C-alpha positions, 0 to 999 in steps of 0.5 A: 502795775504791773501783773504776772499772767504765770504764777512764780513757782510752779503750781503742783495739782493733787497726787502731782507730787508722791512724798515716799515715806516707805524706806525700803521704796525710797531706797529703790527708788533711788537706786532705779534714778541710777538705771532707768530714764523715767526715775530719773526724771520723777524721782526727786530727792529735797534732803531727807525726803524723795518724792515721784512726780507724776508730771510727765504722766500724761494720761489719767488713768495711768496716773491713778493707777500709779497713785496707787500703787505706791499709796498701796506700796508705802502701806506694805501690800503685794502687788504681781509685778505685771500688775503694776502700771508699766512706767512703775513696774520698769523702775522697781524692776530695774533696781536689784537691792543687793548682790545678785546670789552669785555673788552672796554663796560665794562670800558664805562660801568662802567664810564657811571653806575658812571656817571649816579648813581651821577645823579640818587644822586642827584635827588633824593637828590633834591626830598629828601631835596624838599619834606621833605621827610625821608632820611632814608633806610630800613637798617640804610642807606641814599636815595641818598647812594641806589638811586646811586648804584641801579640806578649805575647797572641799566645804567651802565648793561645796557650801558654794553651791549649797547656798547658791541654789538656795538663794536663787530658788529665793531670787526667783520667787521674789523677783516675782513681786514687789513687796515691801515691808509687811504692815498689819492690816487693819481689821476692817 
């Protein structure tokens, strides 16, 4: 009869694997696996479940700090980035959860440019029709097409700059904190 000295399945100490149940935190950690070395080794996905392994964190105080930080983030708390444990800080700040402010501003600017251009083109067509003005411009292109191109470009550029400034302000404010969705606080 043989006796095994090591268990066949690895045993996990208490709090060594943390189940990530918060959807936004889960998404951040899954994206971090693509760019962060610690996350690539420590974020484990089994079907729908996502776990954070603390095996590689040898310092007990850092392990406890990571455990508390993950617990607080999962409960909807806000933690300033500089107060996160270093390995978790790197993992959560290496992730971009959406398009950059410039790309988002370009999307909104182009949408507003097209809509504004169509509206100005309609007004130009109405003026040409009501006033019975010749509709040809210098190079044989109708006035409504010129109105669309010029107004669409001007409105698009203006709204892109407006949205970019607004989104950059929000981005700078949100990059100071790692947050998760708000959960109402329970009174003590």
